[in-house]
C-alpha positions in Angstrom: -20.8 -18.5 49.4 -16.7 -19.1 47.8 -14.8 -22.0 49.2 -12.7 -19.3 51.2 -16.1 -18.7 53.0 -17.4 -22.4 53.5 -13.8 -23.2 54.7 -13.5 -20.4 58.0 -17.7 -21.1 58.1 -16.6 -24.5 58.9 -13.4 -23.4 61.2 -15.9 -21.2 63.4 -18.7 -24.0 64.0 -16.3 -26.2 64.8 -17.1 -27.2 68.2 -13.3 -29.4 69.6 -10.1 -28.9 69.0 -10.0 -32.1 67.2 -12.3 -30.4 64.4 -10.5 -27.4 64.0 -7.5 -29.5 63.4 -9.2 -31.1 60.3 -10.1 -27.8 59.4 -7.0 -26.6 59.0 -4.8 -30.4 57.3 -7.6 -29.5 54.8 -6.9 -26.4 54.2 -3.2 -26.9 54.3 -3.5 -29.5 51.4 -5.2 -28.2 49.7 -2.9 -25.1 50.0 0.0 -27.4 48.7 -2.3 -28.5 45.8 -3.2 -25.6 44.6 0.7 -24.5 44.6 2.0 -27.5 43.1 -0.7 -26.5 40.2 0.5 -22.7 39.6 4.1 -24.6 39.6 3.4 -27.3 37.1 1.8 -24.7 34.9 5.0 -21.9 34.7 7.1 -25.1 34.0 5.3 -26.4 31.3 7.2 -25.9 27.6 5.5 -22.5 26.0 5.9 -21.8 22.9 6.4 -17.7 21.3 2.3 -17.1 20.1 3.9 -16.9 17.2 4.7 -20.4 17.1 0.8 -21.8 16.7 -1.5 -23.2 14.1 -1.5 -22.4 10.2 2.0 -20.3 11.0 4.3 -20.0 8.1 7.7 -19.9 8.7 11.0 -18.5 5.9 11.8 -20.8 3.6 16.0 -21.7 3.0 17.4 -20.0 6.0 17.3 -21.1 9.8 14.3 -21.2 11.8 14.6 -19.8 15.2 12.0 -20.8 17.4 11.8 -20.4 21.6 9.8 -20.1 24.7 9.5 -20.7 27.9 10.7 -23.7 30.2 11.3 -24.8 33.6 14.6 -24.0 34.4 16.5 -26.7 33.3 14.3 -28.8 31.8 15.1 -30.3 27.8 13.7 -28.9 25.4 13.1 -30.6 22.3 11.7 -29.2 18.9 10.8 -31.6 15.6 9.1 -30.0 11.9 9.6 -32.4 9.5 13.0 -34.5 9.5 14.2 -31.5 11.4 14.9 -31.5 14.8 17.3 -29.6 17.5 17.4 -29.9 21.5 18.1 -26.8 23.9 18.3 -26.7 27.8 16.1 -23.8 29.6 17.9 -20.8 31.0 16.5 -18.5 33.1 13.1 -19.4 32.6 13.2 -20.0 28.3 14.9 -21.5 25.4 15.4 -21.2 22.1 16.9 -23.6 19.2 17.2 -23.1 15.7 16.2 -25.5 13.2 17.8 -26.6 9.6 16.4 -24.1 6.5 13.9 -26.0 4.8 12.5 -25.1 1.0 8.8 -23.9 0.8 5.9 -26.9 1.6 4.3 -28.4 4.0 1.8 -28.5 5.5 3.8 -30.3 9.1 3.0 -30.3 12.5 6.0 -28.3 14.9 6.0 -30.2 18.3 7.7 -28.9 21.1 8.5 -31.0 24.1 9.4 -31.3 27.5 7.6 -32.4 30.4 4.8 -31.9 28.2 4.4 -31.7 24.7 2.9 -29.2 22.4 1.4 -29.7 18.6 0.8 -26.4 16.3 -0.4 -27.9 12.9 -0.8 -26.8 9.5 2.1 -25.1 9.1 4.1 -24.1 6.1 7.1 -23.8 5.3 7.4 -20.5 2.3 8.6 -16.6 2.8 7.1 -14.3 5.7 6.9 -11.0 5.6 6.6 -7.6 8.1 3.7 -5.1 7.3 4.2 -2.0 9.4 3.5 1.5 10.0 0.6 3.6 10.6 -3.3 4.4 9.9 -2.3 3.0 6.2 -0.7 0.3 6.9 -3.3 -0.6 8.9 -6.3 0.5 6.7 -8.5 -3.0 6.8 -9.7 -5.1 3.5 -13.4 -3.5 4.1 -12.8 0.0 4.4 -11.3 0.6 1.0 -11.7 -0.1 -2.6 -14.0 -2.8 -3.9 -14.3 -3.8 -0.4 -17.2 -6.5 -1.3 -15.9 -8.1 -4.5 -11.8 -7.9 -2.4 -13.6 -10.1 -0.1 -15.8 -12.4 -2.0 -12.3 -13.2 -3.9 -9.9 -13.5 -1.0 -9.9 -17.7 -0.8 -6.0 -17.7 -0.6 -5.2 -20.8 1.9 -1.9 -20.5 1.3 -1.3 -17.4 2.8 -1.8 -16.3 6.5 -2.2 -13.5 8.1 -1.0 -12.9 11.7 -1.8 -9.3 13.3 -0.3 -8.1 16.5 -2.7 -6.5 18.9 -1.9 -3.0 18.9 -0.8 -1.1 22.3 2.5 0.4 23.5 4.3 -0.8 26.4 7.5 0.8 28.7 9.8 -2.1 28.5 10.8 -5.0 25.5 7.8 -7.9 25.6 8.5 -11.2 24.9 5.1 -12.7 23.5 2.1 -11.2 21.9 -1.3 -12.5 22.2 -1.2 -13.4 18.6 -3.1 -16.3 15.9 -2.7 -17.0 12.8 -5.1 -17.8 10.5 -5.4 -18.6 6.4 -6.3 -16.0 4.2 -10.2 -16.2 3.7 -13.3 -14.4 3.1 -14.6 -14.4 6.8 -10.8 -13.9 8.1 -9.3 -11.0 5.1 -12.2 -8.3 6.3 -10.2 -6.6 8.5 -7.0 -6.8 7.7 -4.3 -4.7 6.5 -5.3 -4.0 3.0 -1.7 -3.0 2.0 -0.3 -6.3 3.5 -3.2 -8.5 1.9 -3.1 -6.8 -1.7 1.4 -6.8 -1.5 0.7 -10.7 -0.1 -1.4 -11.9 -3.0 0.6 -10.4 -5.9 3.5 -12.5 -4.4 2.1 -15.3 -3.9 1.0 -15.6 -7.7 4.4 -14.4 -8.6 6.4 -16.7 -6.6 4.2 -19.9 -5.7 4.9 -20.7 -2.7 3.0 -19.9 0.6 2.9 -16.0 2.0 2.9 -15.5 5.8 2.0 -12.1 6.9 2.8 -9.8 9.9 0.4 -7.2 10.5 1.9 -5.0 13.1 0.8 -1.5 12.9 -1.2 0.9 14.7 -2.9 5.0 13.6 -1.2 7.9 14.5 2.0 6.3 15.0 5.3 8.8 14.5 8.7 6.9 13.4 10.4 6.8 16.8 7.2 4.9 18.3 8.9 1.3 16.9 12.6 2.4 17.4 13.9 1.4 20.4 15.6 2.7 22.9 19.1 1.6 22.3 18.5 3.4 18.4 17.5 6.3 18.9 20.4 6.8 21.9 23.2 6.1 19.0 22.4 9.3 17.1 22.5 12.4 19.2 20.2 14.1 16.4 16.9 12.2 17.8 18.1 12.8 21.5 14.5 15.1 21.6 12.7 11.3 20.4 14.0 9.8 22.6 13.1 11.6 25.8 9.4 12.3 24.6 7.0 9.8 27.0 5.8 7.3 24.5 9.3 6.6 22.6 10.0 2.7 22.0 6.8 1.5 23.2 5.4 0.6 20.1 9.1 -1.7 19.4 8.6 -2.7 22.8 5.0 -4.3 22.3 4.8 -5.1 18.9 8.2 -5.8 17.1 10.6 -7.2 20.1 8.5 -10.1 20.5 8.9 -11.0 16.7 12.1 -11.2 16.8 14.1 -13.6 15.3 10.8 -14.7 14.3 12.7 -15.3 10.6 11.5 -13.1 8.0 12.4 -12.1 4.6 11.6 -8.0 4.9 9.5 -5.9 5.6 7.1 -3.4 4.2 6.4 -0.2 5.9 3.5 2.7 5.3 4.6 5.6 7.9 5.5 9.4 7.6 1.6 11.4 7.7 3.0 11.7 11.9 6.6 13.0 11.1 5.7 15.5 8.4 6.2 18.2 10.5 9.7 17.0 11.9 10.7 15.8 8.3 14.5 17.3 8.4 15.2 15.1 11.2 13.4 12.1 9.6 16.1 12.3 7.4 17.8 10.6 10.0 14.9 8.9 11.9 13.8 6.9 9.2 17.0 5.3 8.9 17.9 5.2 12.2 15.1 2.6 12.6 15.3 0.5 9.8 19.3 -0.3 11.0 17.5 -0.4 14.3 15.4 -3.5 13.2 17.9 -5.2 11.0 20.3 -5.0 14.4 18.2 -6.8 16.5 17.0 -9.3 14.2 20.4 -10.1 12.7 19.5 -11.4 9.5 21.1 -8.7 7.4 20.7 -6.1 5.6 16.8 -7.9 5.1 15.2 -5.9 2.1 12.6 -3.1 3.8 10.5 -1.9 1.0 8.6 1.8 2.1 5.6 3.5 0.7 6.4 7.7 -0.8 3.3 9.9 1.1 0.0 9.9 -0.8 -1.0 13.1 -2.3 -3.7 14.3 0.3 -4.8 18.2 1.6 -5.6 21.5 -0.8 -4.6 22.0 -3.8 -2.3 24.9 -5.1 -1.4 26.2 -8.1 1.4 28.3 -7.1 5.0 26.9 -6.0 5.5 27.2 -2.3 7.2 25.3 1.0 5.0 21.8 2.1 6.0 19.7 5.6 4.8 16.6 3.0 7.0 17.9 -0.2 9.6 17.2 2.4 9.1 14.2 4.0 8.7 13.0 0.4 12.1 13.7 0.1 13.2 12.4 3.4 11.9 8.9 2.0 13.2 9.4 -1.1 16.5 10.1 0.4 16.7 6.6 2.5 17.7 5.0 -0.8 20.7 5.8 -0.8 21.6 6.0 3.2 20.9 2.4 2.9 21.7 -0.9 1.2 18.3 -2.9 0.3 16.0 -0.5 0.1 13.4 0.0 -2.4 9.7 2.6 -2.3 6.9 2.5 -4.2 5.2 6.1 -5.2 2.2 6.1 -4.5 1.2 9.8 -7.0 -1.6 8.9 -8.7 -3.3 7.7 -5.6 -4.0 10.6 -3.5 -7.2 12.9 -2.1 -7.8 15.9 -1.3 -10.2 15.2 1.4 -9.4 11.7 3.5 -6.1 11.4 3.9 -6.9 7.8 3.9 -6.7 6.8 0.2 -9.0 3.9 -0.2 -7.0 2.7 -3.8 -5.1 -0.2 -1.4 -4.2 -2.6 -4.3 -1.9 -0.4 -6.8 -0.3 -0.2 -3.1 0.6 -3.1 -2.5 1.4 -3.9 -6.1 4.3 -1.8 -6.2 5.3 -2.6 -3.1 5.3 -6.3 -4.3 7.0 -4.9 -7.6 10.0 -3.6 -5.4 10.2 -7.2 -3.0 10.4 -9.1 -6.5 13.3 -6.9 -7.8 15.0 -6.7 -4.1 14.8 -9.6 -2.4 13.7 -12.1 -5.3 16.2 -10.9 -7.9 13.9 -10.7 -10.6 15.3 -8.2 -13.7 12.2 -5.7 -13.7 11.3 -2.4 -13.1 10.1 -1.9 -9.7 9.8 2.4 -10.0 8.9 5.1 -11.5 12.0 7.8 -13.3 14.2 9.0 -10.4 15.9 12.1 -10.6 19.2 12.3 -11.6 21.2 15.2 -13.0 20.5 18.6 -14.0 22.2 21.1 -16.5 21.3 24.5 -18.6 21.2 24.5 -21.6 20.5 27.9 -23.7 18.7 29.1 -20.3 16.9 25.8 -20.0 17.1 23.8 -17.5 17.6 19.5 -18.6 16.7 16.9 -16.3 17.9 13.2 -16.5 16.3 10.0 -15.1 17.6 6.9 -13.5 14.4 4.0 -14.4 13.1 5.2 -17.6 12.8 1.9 -18.1 11.0 2.0 -22.2 11.1 5.6 -21.5 9.5 8.7 -20.1 5.9 9.6 -20.4 2.9 12.1 -20.1 -0.5 11.1 -18.9 -2.3 13.9 -20.5 -1.5 16.7 -22.7 1.1 18.4 -21.4 3.7 17.7 -18.2 2.0 19.2 -14.6 4.0 20.5 -11.4 7.2 21.3 -12.4 8.9 25.1 -11.2 12.0 26.2 -12.0 14.1 29.0 -9.8 16.3 31.9 -10.9 19.7 32.6 -8.3 16.9 34.8 -6.4 15.6 31.4 -5.2 11.6 32.7 -6.0 10.2 29.8 -7.7 7.7 29.9 -11.1 5.0 27.2 -12.9 7.6 26.2 -15.6 6.6 24.6 -18.7 8.1 21.0 -19.3 8.5 18.6 -21.9 9.8 15.4 -23.0 13.1 14.6 -25.3 14.2 11.6 -25.7 15.5 10.7 -22.3 15.1 13.8 -20.7 12.5 16.4 -19.4 13.0 20.1 -20.4 12.0 22.4 -18.5 11.8 26.9 -18.4 9.4 29.4 -18.0 9.7 33.2 -19.1 10.5 34.7 -15.7 13.3 33.0 -15.4 16.3 33.4 -17.7 19.1 31.7 -15.9 18.0 28.7 -14.2 19.4 27.2 -10.4 17.0 24.6 -10.1 14.1 22.4 -10.7 11.5 21.5 -8.5 8.5 18.3 -9.1 5.9 17.5 -7.6 7.2 19.8 -4.5 3.1 20.1 -3.0 1.3 18.9 -0.3 -1.3 17.8 -3.0 1.3 17.8 -6.5 -0.4 18.0 -9.6 1.9 15.4 -11.6 1.5 12.9 -14.4 5.2 11.6 -15.5 5.8 7.9 -16.0 8.0 5.8 -17.4 5.8 3.2 -19.9 6.6 0.3 -17.7 3.6 2.0 -15.9 5.1 3.7 -12.8 5.0 7.1 -11.6 7.9 9.5 -11.1 9.4 10.4 -7.6 8.4 13.9 -6.4 12.1 16.2 -6.3 14.3 19.3 -5.9 17.6 20.0 -7.5 18.5 22.0 -4.7 19.3 21.8 -1.3 17.7 25.6 0.5 17.1 24.8 3.9 13.1 24.0 4.5 10.8 24.7 6.2 11.0 21.3 8.8 14.6 22.3 9.4 15.6 22.5 13.2 11.7 21.0 14.6 
């Protein structure tokens, strides 16, 4: 029998007015106790869930710490020899601790009327790891999972996965917790993020914090705030979608303004049919994140789509090629962006290539160059210019590193067109730092394409071991224009 049932039974069974008055008084006292308990619980100082045991906080920059408390409550936050105080307003509080060097462990103490401690805190490098299913894809789903998991003993790498799901309005907190990287904790974690973190850790030798926030099968408009989408008239259709901004609301907004070094991103498959608008959508999303974080143009590193779908022998249109082009164009639209090319990592049947280690490692190369200022070649050859000489197209590239290289007997993946805009498979060869492209069917070339297919068969690399990005030299209308 419940407490309420017991009370009403006693009340009804009371035979005198005095007995009923005693029952009523007892009930009122109990209700007052419950209300006081609830108010006390609400009034407790609570930090955002990211400030929990095992967290990594960003080194060498101010550290925001925030949470909830009773109106007007004094809150003091202490970490090592750093401390800051504030007064809760509208049930919320936030302080900024002065920058700290890499190190730890520390205890983060948050004091108001109650006291909260987060233990085993490290100071190091923090990265957001976001996107759709290829970023979500777990270590235990990828190539050589047993070997990878057994070797994942990195207690100074910390992992947190944000619960997946959307919300119609921006959220302030998430139900998540940090864990030390180990063979027990790594199996369900993002494989790309894990390999990225390990590569950085081995290079930097400082604690690494990886915040995995990703959902399979999702387009970029779900990861962009309503304000961000509204900033571009071309994105009005995306802004009107039922689920627009829902993942931003639930899985990005609660993380802001956690101090970070940058973000890595693997997404685009769900936007391939809208590749032309992705030229605007993707840079808008990146700028949107930078605007809300207010930490400047932090490094934003992304993965170009891997080969997928059926291989073809003849040149033709491709939505995936157009999406890769939109990703490539982002590099010139926004500063401090980098792209990992993975044209050697693909699968005709499976949209989720199992080889995630090279993906994470190439993202880490980009981070070393853009976030940490190392003099390393972090990307493969990128198309720069075309000239026509004696009926041949001569292509020049940047990011050639130690030089251009063909992996195989001869270059593949090139097509060429004349003024009729009809593309033909082309012969191509490396001459010094250029690639010369020709076809007997095209007397006067006007355009060249490389890797222009869903599953391109390409083998142009630089001698630093990085593959060339697909490209086209023309600006002919694509099949996703207007979609």
